[in-house]
ROBA-161730 format. One line per 4 residues: number of its first residue (from 1); for each residue x, y, z of C-alpha. Coordinates in Angstrom, 3 decimals, always signed. Layout:
# ROBA-161730
NUM> X Y Z  ... $
This chain:
# ROBA-161730
1> +5.370 +16.807 -47.490  +3.240 +19.720 -46.536  +1.278 +19.374 -43.261  -1.857 +17.353 -43.269 $
5> -1.344 +15.843 -46.747  -1.079 +12.316 -45.534  -3.839 +12.989 -42.992  -6.185 +14.251 -45.738 $
9> -5.546 +11.042 -47.861  -6.256 +8.904 -44.811  -9.478 +10.756 -44.132  -10.346 +10.305 -47.780 $
13> -9.702 +6.577 -47.550  -11.912 +6.288 -44.456  -14.682 +8.273 -46.007  -14.609 +6.360 -49.261 $
17> -14.798 +2.920 -47.433  -17.569 +4.101 -45.001  -19.665 +5.832 -47.604  -19.449 +3.546 -50.518 $
21> -18.354 +0.095 -49.469  -16.764 -0.489 -52.808  -13.568 -2.351 -53.251  -11.082 +0.560 -52.916 $
25> -9.925 -0.255 -49.389  -6.447 -1.570 -50.342  -5.785 +1.380 -52.558  -7.032 +3.859 -49.917 $
29> -4.838 +2.330 -47.312  -1.896 +2.561 -49.611  -2.559 +6.313 -50.033  -2.839 +6.756 -46.317 $
33> +0.464 +4.848 -45.608  +2.660 +6.552 -48.087  +6.207 +7.212 -46.908  +6.907 +10.508 -45.348 $
37> +9.400 +13.227 -46.561  +12.362 +11.219 -45.225  +12.624 +8.816 -48.072  +15.558 +7.089 -49.583 $
41> +17.112 +10.041 -51.428  +16.429 +13.778 -52.381  +17.011 +15.587 -55.481  +16.752 +19.395 -55.606 $
45> +15.943 +21.545 -58.729  +16.318 +25.245 -58.995  +16.074 +27.763 -61.863  +19.732 +28.739 -61.268 $
49> +20.968 +25.197 -60.930  +23.074 +23.182 -63.343  +22.296 +19.651 -64.573  +25.840 +18.713 -64.016 $
53> +25.451 +19.238 -60.341  +24.644 +16.410 -57.920  +21.137 +17.735 -57.080  +21.770 +18.857 -53.502 $
57> +20.205 +21.985 -51.952  +23.616 +23.563 -52.200  +24.203 +22.405 -55.762  +20.750 +21.893 -57.372 $
61> +19.963 +20.562 -60.833  +18.510 +23.056 -63.227  +15.789 +20.992 -65.120  +12.936 +18.853 -63.878 $
65> +13.642 +16.279 -66.565  +17.269 +15.753 -65.161  +15.832 +14.986 -61.734  +13.090 +12.623 -63.226 $
69> +15.820 +10.817 -65.048  +17.860 +10.270 -61.880  +14.918 +9.413 -59.610  +14.599 +5.847 -58.245 $
73> +11.901 +4.380 -55.986  +11.741 +6.372 -52.822  +13.347 +9.581 -54.273  +11.901 +12.958 -53.392 $
77> +12.287 +15.574 -56.118  +12.039 +18.978 -54.467  +11.675 +22.083 -56.629  +12.809 +25.446 -55.645 $
81> +10.567 +28.591 -56.123  +10.148 +29.918 -59.662  +8.797 +29.406 -63.084  +10.165 +26.635 -65.213 $
85> +9.584 +26.962 -68.954  +11.056 +23.946 -70.799  +10.971 +23.753 -74.595  +9.909 +20.106 -74.607 $
89> +7.646 +18.271 -72.282  +8.661 +16.471 -69.078  +8.730 +12.759 -69.779  +7.965 +10.605 -66.773 $
93> +8.418 +7.027 -67.900  +10.041 +5.217 -64.851  +8.249 +3.548 -61.869  +8.272 +4.019 -58.222 $
97> +6.767 +1.214 -56.074  +3.748 +1.114 -53.824  +6.144 +0.958 -50.771  +8.467 +3.596 -52.118 $
101> +6.768 +6.023 -54.570  +8.679 +8.815 -56.301  +7.492 +12.151 -54.973  +7.691 +15.540 -56.788 $
105> +6.790 +18.676 -54.868  +7.864 +22.244 -54.133  +10.743 +22.749 -51.673  +9.281 +23.653 -48.246 $
109> +6.047 +25.024 -49.631  +7.501 +27.396 -52.142  +5.532 +28.426 -55.213  +6.440 +26.471 -58.372 $
113> +4.989 +27.051 -61.863  +5.589 +24.865 -64.825  +4.887 +26.962 -67.940  +4.539 +24.931 -71.169 $
117> +4.047 +27.935 -73.545  +7.388 +27.186 -75.325  +6.516 +23.474 -75.954  +5.219 +22.316 -79.381 $
121> +1.495 +22.416 -79.909  +0.770 +25.498 -77.749  -1.502 +25.721 -79.430  -1.746 +23.170 -82.204 $
125> -3.359 +24.476 -85.366  -7.042 +24.142 -86.032  -7.872 +20.403 -86.839  -4.284 +19.601 -86.108 $
129> -3.084 +16.704 -84.022  -0.692 +16.301 -81.078  +1.600 +13.186 -81.195  +0.816 +11.103 -78.129 $
133> +4.324 +11.409 -76.611  +4.048 +15.237 -76.872  +0.770 +15.443 -75.044  +1.124 +17.079 -71.632 $
137> +3.536 +19.540 -70.141  +4.028 +16.436 -67.912  +3.688 +13.251 -69.991  +3.323 +10.298 -67.542 $
141> +3.623 +6.706 -68.335  +5.137 +5.733 -64.890  +3.503 +4.145 -61.898  +3.611 +5.040 -58.211 $
145> +4.394 +8.744 -58.453  +3.145 +11.503 -56.123  +2.756 +15.028 -57.481  +2.023 +17.706 -54.948 $
149> +1.273 +21.416 -54.925  +2.501 +22.242 -58.421  +1.017 +24.782 -60.789  +0.952 +23.832 -64.485 $
153> -0.024 +26.328 -67.150  -0.045 +26.796 -70.942  +0.813 +23.225 -71.817  -0.379 +20.876 -74.617 $
157> -2.486 +19.382 -71.854  -1.146 +20.146 -68.389  -0.809 +16.354 -67.463  -1.364 +13.623 -69.777 $
161> -1.162 +10.225 -68.032  -1.266 +7.000 -70.196  -1.437 +3.458 -68.780  -0.356 +4.604 -65.376 $
165> -1.187 +3.187 -62.031  -1.048 +4.022 -58.318  -0.309 +7.676 -58.892  -1.399 +10.532 -56.610 $
169> -2.139 +14.085 -57.843  -2.469 +16.147 -54.854  -3.135 +19.864 -54.562  -2.338 +20.653 -58.184 $
173> -3.443 +23.623 -60.088  -3.812 +23.090 -63.865  -4.970 +26.319 -65.608  -5.075 +27.944 -69.020 $
177> -3.699 +24.920 -70.839  -4.290 +24.186 -74.562  -6.135 +20.959 -73.782  -7.508 +19.283 -70.619 $
181> -6.054 +20.204 -67.329  -5.460 +16.583 -66.036  -6.145 +13.697 -68.454  -5.842 +9.983 -67.458 $
185> -6.223 +7.518 -70.257  -5.722 +3.775 -71.098  -5.148 +0.989 -68.719  -4.967 +3.061 -65.524 $
189> -5.967 +1.976 -62.063  -5.789 +3.125 -58.420  -5.016 +6.656 -59.140  -6.071 +9.427 -56.668 $
193> -6.830 +12.955 -57.701  -7.217 +15.099 -54.504  -7.821 +18.862 -54.141  -7.218 +19.655 -57.878 $
197> -8.104 +23.139 -59.189  -8.495 +22.882 -62.988  -9.755 +25.931 -64.855  -9.514 +28.014 -67.996 $
201> -8.406 +25.134 -70.093  -9.347 +25.299 -73.781  -8.355 +23.730 -77.140  -8.260 +26.102 -80.136 $
205> -7.479 +23.128 -82.407  -10.944 +21.709 -81.825  -12.812 +24.932 -81.158  -13.262 +24.102 -77.584 $
209> -14.623 +20.521 -78.010  -12.343 +18.484 -75.844  -10.633 +20.531 -73.109  -12.011 +19.421 -69.767 $
213> -10.875 +20.315 -66.349  -10.398 +16.653 -65.446  -10.795 +13.635 -67.820  -10.483 +9.937 -66.985 $
217> -11.407 +8.531 -70.347  -10.955 +6.060 -73.052  -9.703 +3.163 -70.928  -10.326 +1.031 -67.830 $
221> -8.950 +0.229 -64.459  -10.364 -0.139 -60.962  -9.947 +2.134 -58.032  -9.598 +5.604 -59.633 $
225> -10.849 +8.218 -57.212  -11.344 +11.990 -57.190  -11.795 +13.883 -53.901  -12.211 +17.619 -53.454 $
229> -11.744 +18.690 -57.073  -12.854 +22.126 -58.327  -13.294 +22.293 -62.176  -14.415 +25.504 -63.677 $
233> -14.479 +27.726 -66.737  -13.172 +25.044 -69.072  -14.178 +24.981 -72.743  -15.666 +21.544 -72.772 $
237> -16.737 +19.767 -69.524  -15.736 +20.016 -65.890  -15.256 +16.272 -65.502  -15.420 +13.735 -68.392 $
241> -15.435 +9.955 -68.125  -16.029 +9.323 -71.846  -15.629 +5.588 -72.633  -13.892 +4.735 -69.318 $
245> -15.148 +1.176 -68.682  -14.407 +0.787 -64.988  -16.083 +2.530 -61.977  -14.749 +5.917 -61.003 $
249> -15.527 +7.453 -57.565  -15.999 +11.226 -57.177  -16.527 +12.862 -53.811  -16.817 +16.358 -52.408 $
253> -16.204 +18.045 -55.777  -17.565 +21.019 -57.685  -17.915 +21.882 -61.387  -19.161 +25.221 -62.630 $
257> -19.006 +27.687 -65.476  -17.953 +25.132 -68.071  -18.851 +25.163 -71.821  -18.819 +28.884 -72.479 $
261> -16.733 +30.494 -75.178  -14.553 +32.760 -73.084  -11.740 +32.932 -75.741  -13.769 +33.938 -78.878 $
265> -13.064 +30.595 -80.569  -14.801 +30.263 -83.966  -17.490 +27.781 -84.573  -17.491 +26.934 -80.851 $
269> -17.972 +23.179 -80.101  -17.600 +22.970 -76.315  -20.161 +20.888 -74.509  -20.387 +22.364 -70.969 $
273> -21.501 +19.570 -68.616  -20.519 +19.728 -64.997  -19.973 +15.948 -64.498  -20.112 +13.809 -67.711 $
277> -20.212 +10.267 -66.363  -19.272 +8.074 -69.382  -21.011 +7.168 -72.567  -19.545 +6.920 -76.049 $
281> -21.999 +8.765 -78.327  -23.443 +5.579 -79.953  -26.365 +3.295 -79.335  -23.960 +0.635 -78.102 $
285> -22.457 +2.961 -75.500  -20.157 +1.127 -73.001  -21.499 +0.666 -69.427  -19.583 +1.763 -66.364 $
289> -21.076 +2.102 -62.866  -19.530 +5.350 -61.746  -20.240 +6.835 -58.309  -20.699 +10.519 -57.453 $
293> -21.283 +11.678 -53.880  -21.556 +15.025 -52.152  -20.786 +17.145 -55.206  -22.033 +20.255 -56.832 $
297> -22.601 +21.323 -60.432  -23.759 +24.839 -61.178  -24.063 +27.432 -63.966  -22.792 +25.089 -66.722 $
301> -23.907 +25.588 -70.227  -25.461 +22.133 -70.535  -26.304 +19.506 -67.852  -25.149 +19.512 -64.200 $
305> -24.752 +15.697 -63.910  -25.309 +13.319 -66.952  -24.845 +9.767 -67.856  -24.175 +10.961 -71.436 $
309> -25.556 +7.735 -72.903  -23.760 +5.422 -70.380  -26.275 +2.577 -69.871  -24.763 +1.460 -66.593 $
313> -26.067 +1.551 -62.979  -24.462 +4.753 -61.730  -24.879 +5.917 -58.134  -25.491 +9.644 -57.594 $
317> -26.064 +10.592 -53.997  -26.280 +14.027 -52.263  -25.474 +15.938 -55.402  -26.615 +19.538 -56.019 $
321> -27.490 +20.843 -59.487  -28.266 +24.641 -59.637  -28.745 +27.053 -62.557  -27.492 +24.782 -65.291 $
325> -28.801 +25.702 -68.721  -30.156 +22.182 -69.483  -30.977 +19.368 -67.105  -29.775 +19.206 -63.498 $
329> -29.625 +15.442 -63.470  -29.759 +13.750 -66.845  -29.865 +9.947 -66.357  -32.392 +8.848 -68.957 $
333> -30.031 +6.466 -70.836  -28.973 +4.435 -67.723  -30.573 +2.429 -64.887  -29.034 +4.666 -62.243 $
337> -29.877 +5.101 -58.533  -30.228 +8.711 -57.331  -30.624 +9.441 -53.643  -30.920 +12.736 -51.687 $
341> -30.010 +14.967 -54.634  -31.125 +18.596 -54.984  -32.071 +20.325 -58.287  -32.897 +23.978 -58.243 $
345> -33.112 +26.593 -60.950  -32.130 +24.345 -63.837  -33.911 +24.468 -67.205  -35.097 +20.974 -66.359 $
349> -34.792 +19.450 -62.891  -34.397 +15.795 -63.890  -34.634 +13.297 -66.676  -34.814 +9.747 -65.269 $
353> -35.870 +7.392 -67.904  -35.410 +3.960 -66.286  -33.337 +5.325 -63.388  -34.842 +5.277 -59.946 $
357> -34.138 +6.709 -56.584  -35.634 +8.278 -53.402  -35.469 +11.219 -51.129  -34.539 +13.606 -53.996 $
361> -35.860 +17.180 -54.189  -38.293 +16.168 -56.974  -39.566 +13.386 -54.819  -40.242 +15.741 -51.954 $
365> -41.894 +18.709 -53.810  -42.569 +20.011 -57.281  -41.517 +23.564 -56.835  -38.063 +24.673 -55.549 $
369> -36.552 +28.072 -55.868  -33.631 +30.142 -54.629  -35.716 +31.125 -51.746  -35.404 +27.558 -50.407 $
373> -31.565 +27.927 -50.196  -29.492 +29.430 -47.387  -27.142 +31.027 -49.863  -26.634 +31.432 -53.616 $
377> -23.356 +33.135 -53.197  -20.496 +30.812 -54.207  -17.683 +32.996 -52.907  -16.647 +30.581 -50.122 $
381> -16.707 +27.504 -52.266  -14.786 +29.248 -55.136  -12.373 +31.242 -53.001  -9.050 +30.198 -51.405 $
385> -8.863 +26.621 -49.997  -8.238 +25.798 -46.440  -4.601 +25.368 -45.220  -4.932 +21.566 -45.567 $
389> -6.229 +21.938 -49.154  -9.841 +21.228 -48.495  -12.822 +23.186 -49.848  -14.006 +25.583 -47.140 $
393> -17.278 +24.937 -45.327  -20.048 +26.909 -46.792  -23.835 +27.344 -46.775  -23.854 +27.840 -50.552 $
397> -26.913 +26.054 -52.031  -27.804 +24.380 -48.696  -31.621 +23.897 -48.353  -32.802 +25.696 -45.239 $
401> -35.458 +22.996 -44.396  -33.872 +19.799 -45.562  -30.402 +19.272 -43.950  -29.976 +15.809 -45.468 $
405> -30.610 +16.895 -48.988  -27.875 +17.816 -51.557  -24.245 +18.397 -51.171  -22.891 +19.721 -47.875 $
409> -19.248 +20.998 -47.619  -19.753 +21.855 -43.922 $
């Protein structure tokens, strides 16, 4: 495991418990207490390996699927540097355990790219469908896996996880895929997404309508948590919780530049919300009490943060919405609570309906402008991450006279 990964998860666990008080303590402690690199066994994969080999460093396997098929609880799959371009997706159907997860990561910090361009449905035809088992360069139906520091590109989804529990997605990059970057669906609980960069994902088969950076949708399950995600330039939304019926917690994350037709797709259908927090598009939309804390949405083609018709009691605290083309905070279909949020430069600052709150920028003053902010330069937030994977400290969108207002990555 790369330095500080376990420490980062432990800090996330402490922050979640202290900040929210919600029932994620057991899950958070499990993330913090994961086994170290010295687990029960190790399998090595290399581009010049052979699947007839035993999977040692000296005699590595060639394919990731071969290692997955051999892995047992406690196994570490370590992948040597290079680009892997399988012709079919990697099927992850077995389980680790909470005490002995199966871990997949690069060998000693080397750069590993999984390129799905040769897989079926890259892209699927317009109005076509992707069979469920073929969704995802990584198709995951297993529990208690840890995926670290991998880059997944050009897949039919990068990761599609179905009915999977207790998984950790840490330090991943999912870019330029033909559907969402990371998609979790179905009966899925206690999953942690940490330090994800998901960008440039699009779906020509739906003219941009459903490729999000990160989606946890169409399902239910307690304890799903997102920390430190950056979600940008995706054809649909940054984050989408469409029809997910259990609370999701998002912290310290950013979504920007979503919903623009960067690929010249015809009859463009992408939405372009930063954080779309549930809903189902009907008058009987399902309710889910999602939580968003210390997060930023800017320059999206629709709303910054939205309940999207979710009638639940969401909690939005210390969010910042800047320069979104529609509403900064759109919570007029829910009975949500908004506290210490900042809206500047959006087409509409806020739409509350029956939602309430206090200490927000619109409670403090009617007129806010870029002149009230320390910086409108996103370079530090959007640039390289820190060595431990965290988003760098920045004054971007920090109000000069209200230090307790809006997101603070300092």
